[in-house]
MIRO-880761 format. One record per residue (C-alpha): chain; y, z, x. Coordinates in pm, whole numbers. Layout:
<nodes>
+----+--------+--------+--------+
: ch :     py :     pz :     px :
+----+--------+--------+--------+
:  A :      Y :      Z :      X :
...
+----+--------+--------+--------+
</nodes>
This chain:
<nodes>
+----+--------+--------+--------+
: ch :     py :     pz :     px :
+----+--------+--------+--------+
:  A :   8134 :  -2677 :  21363 :
:  A :   8159 :  -2698 :  20988 :
:  A :   8436 :  -2482 :  20844 :
:  A :   8273 :  -2468 :  20502 :
:  A :   8553 :  -2646 :  20317 :
:  A :   8836 :  -2492 :  20520 :
:  A :   9104 :  -2741 :  20620 :
:  A :   9102 :  -2836 :  20987 :
:  A :   9482 :  -2857 :  21009 :
:  A :   9760 :  -2654 :  20854 :
:  A :  10124 :  -2711 :  20776 :
:  A :  10355 :  -2414 :  20777 :
:  A :  10644 :  -2307 :  20561 :
:  A :  10848 :  -2031 :  20724 :
:  A :  11156 :  -1859 :  20588 :
:  A :  11345 :  -1535 :  20543 :
:  A :  11429 :  -1454 :  20180 :
:  A :  11800 :  -1409 :  20261 :
:  A :  12106 :  -1393 :  20042 :
:  A :  12015 :  -1708 :  19843 :
:  A :  11646 :  -1661 :  19759 :
:  A :  11633 :  -1937 :  19496 :
:  A :  11773 :  -2199 :  19732 :
:  A :  11574 :  -2074 :  20029 :
:  A :  11245 :  -2075 :  19838 :
:  A :  11305 :  -2416 :  19680 :
:  A :  11397 :  -2572 :  20018 :
:  A :  11102 :  -2409 :  20194 :
:  A :  10845 :  -2538 :  19945 :
:  A :  11000 :  -2884 :  19892 :
:  A :  10774 :  -3055 :  20153 :
:  A :  10471 :  -2942 :  19952 :
:  A :  10597 :  -2970 :  19595 :
:  A :  10816 :  -3280 :  19617 :
:  A :  11093 :  -3292 :  19361 :
:  A :  10960 :  -2995 :  19163 :
:  A :  11162 :  -2686 :  19258 :
:  A :  10919 :  -2405 :  19340 :
:  A :  11111 :  -2156 :  19130 :
:  A :  11094 :  -2379 :  18823 :
:  A :  10722 :  -2293 :  18825 :
:  A :  10564 :  -1956 :  18766 :
:  A :  10427 :  -1808 :  19089 :
:  A :  10075 :  -1874 :  18958 :
:  A :  10159 :  -2238 :  18883 :
:  A :  10312 :  -2273 :  19230 :
:  A :   9991 :  -2144 :  19389 :
:  A :   9790 :  -2393 :  19178 :
:  A :  10024 :  -2676 :  19288 :
:  A :   9986 :  -2575 :  19653 :
:  A :   9607 :  -2559 :  19613 :
:  A :   9609 :  -2908 :  19457 :
:  A :   9813 :  -3034 :  19751 :
:  A :   9563 :  -2883 :  19997 :
:  A :   9276 :  -3048 :  19813 :
:  A :   9457 :  -3382 :  19799 :
:  A :   9573 :  -3391 :  20163 :
:  A :   9294 :  -3181 :  20319 :
:  A :   9569 :  -2998 :  20508 :
:  A :   9606 :  -2625 :  20458 :
:  A :   9934 :  -2443 :  20402 :
:  A :  10045 :  -2125 :  20574 :
:  A :  10340 :  -1947 :  20415 :
:  A :  10525 :  -1723 :  20663 :
:  A :  10779 :  -1489 :  20508 :
:  A :  10975 :  -1316 :  20781 :
:  A :  11173 :  -1000 :  20708 :
:  A :  11001 :   -922 :  20378 :
:  A :  11190 :   -591 :  20380 :
:  A :  11484 :   -794 :  20249 :
:  A :  11316 :   -759 :  19908 :
:  A :  11423 :   -395 :  19910 :
:  A :  11736 :   -414 :  20126 :
:  A :  11933 :   -709 :  19986 :
:  A :  12091 :   -691 :  19642 :
:  A :  12038 :  -1068 :  19604 :
:  A :  11661 :  -1015 :  19609 :
:  A :  11647 :   -751 :  19339 :
:  A :  11669 :  -1023 :  19076 :
:  A :  11459 :  -1322 :  18979 :
:  A :  11419 :  -1464 :  19332 :
:  A :  11278 :  -1145 :  19478 :
:  A :  11049 :  -1084 :  19182 :
:  A :  10922 :  -1443 :  19201 :
:  A :  10850 :  -1418 :  19573 :
:  A :  10679 :  -1079 :  19536 :
:  A :  10460 :  -1216 :  19257 :
:  A :  10372 :  -1528 :  19462 :
:  A :  10254 :  -1310 :  19751 :
:  A :  10073 :  -1076 :  19510 :
:  A :   9904 :  -1373 :  19341 :
:  A :   9771 :  -1498 :  19676 :
:  A :   9657 :  -1145 :  19757 :
:  A :   9473 :  -1099 :  19426 :
:  A :   9304 :  -1438 :  19420 :
:  A :   9288 :  -1604 :  19762 :
:  A :   9297 :  -1983 :  19749 :
:  A :   9103 :  -2191 :  20000 :
:  A :   9351 :  -2337 :  20246 :
:  A :   9659 :  -2143 :  20127 :
:  A :   9754 :  -1829 :  20318 :
:  A :  10057 :  -1604 :  20326 :
:  A :  10166 :  -1406 :  20630 :
:  A :  10455 :  -1167 :  20593 :
:  A :  10645 :   -954 :  20838 :
:  A :  10832 :   -637 :  20755 :
:  A :  10989 :   -356 :  20946 :
:  A :  10780 :    -42 :  20956 :
:  A :  11062 :    174 :  20821 :
:  A :  11059 :    -26 :  20495 :
:  A :  10683 :    -33 :  20445 :
:  A :  10681 :    254 :  20193 :
:  A :  10939 :     81 :  19973 :
:  A :  10737 :   -243 :  19979 :
:  A :  10414 :    -59 :  19899 :
:  A :  10583 :     98 :  19595 :
:  A :  10649 :   -247 :  19447 :
:  A :  10415 :   -280 :  19146 :
:  A :  10294 :   -635 :  19218 :
:  A :  10337 :   -656 :  19592 :
:  A :  10217 :   -308 :  19692 :
:  A :   9846 :   -359 :  19619 :
:  A :   9842 :   -697 :  19797 :
:  A :  10002 :   -548 :  20107 :
:  A :   9779 :   -239 :  20103 :
:  A :   9463 :   -456 :  20095 :
:  A :   9558 :   -674 :  20387 :
:  A :   9808 :   -500 :  20612 :
:  A :   9785 :   -544 :  20989 :
:  A :  10009 :   -302 :  21171 :
:  A :  10155 :   -417 :  21500 :
:  A :  10266 :   -153 :  21748 :
:  A :  10617 :   -173 :  21887 :
:  A :  10647 :   -344 :  22223 :
:  A :  10691 :   -129 :  22532 :
:  A :  10985 :   -187 :  22768 :
:  A :  10752 :   -374 :  23002 :
:  A :  10617 :   -595 :  22722 :
:  A :  10974 :   -670 :  22608 :
:  A :  11065 :   -765 :  22967 :
:  A :  10766 :   -998 :  22993 :
:  A :  10840 :  -1156 :  22654 :
:  A :  11204 :  -1201 :  22748 :
:  A :  11114 :  -1367 :  23079 :
:  A :  10859 :  -1597 :  22910 :
:  A :  11111 :  -1710 :  22646 :
:  A :  11381 :  -1774 :  22904 :
:  A :  11137 :  -1965 :  23129 :
:  A :  11037 :  -2187 :  22837 :
:  A :  11395 :  -2317 :  22836 :
:  A :  11430 :  -2331 :  23215 :
:  A :  11627 :  -2008 :  23252 :
:  A :  11572 :  -1678 :  23426 :
:  A :  11755 :  -1349 :  23460 :
:  A :  11975 :  -1299 :  23764 :
:  A :  11792 :   -991 :  23889 :
:  A :  11530 :   -730 :  23806 :
:  A :  11787 :   -464 :  23715 :
:  A :  11928 :   -689 :  23442 :
:  A :  11576 :   -747 :  23308 :
:  A :  11503 :   -374 :  23306 :
:  A :  11833 :   -291 :  23135 :
:  A :  11778 :   -553 :  22861 :
:  A :  11416 :   -445 :  22812 :
:  A :  11515 :    -79 :  22774 :
:  A :  11786 :   -171 :  22523 :
:  A :  11544 :   -383 :  22320 :
:  A :  11268 :   -121 :  22326 :
:  A :  11504 :    144 :  22191 :
:  A :  11622 :    -68 :  21896 :
:  A :  11378 :    -75 :  21599 :
:  A :  11527 :   -397 :  21466 :
:  A :  11446 :   -578 :  21792 :
:  A :  11085 :   -621 :  21684 :
+----+--------+--------+--------+
</nodes>
């Protein structure tokens, strides 16, 4: 059926902020912005440029920022790069743009620190989707599925159970 102006296909940009946020952000957005470095634009101007690209190509853009907690855990993100990224996400949260969406992941134990961020906090609070930690059994199933995708399997059930228990007890495994 008719999607009411929504793009039928989407391209994705996925990244972790990391130790070099400027470089990471510029490389991640290069396929959509061409030779214009994303961080040479204001976050609002970047959103406008992405929206123009969606309108021009009729292909939506999904921005996936993994490990958003790095904004509050890495010293490298406490400067311009982190502020720019936070404002970009906040801008998309305040004024959604047809065909441009941001999805972020963050560890639960850093959620309070992210919510305290003046620009980012309100955007996260309005659209948070909490995901429960995986059980040992779910970790085992996920592990087996990922291994099978590459043609591998665990040697025996005890190894699977041991790995699943170790993963389930480590908060960073999620």
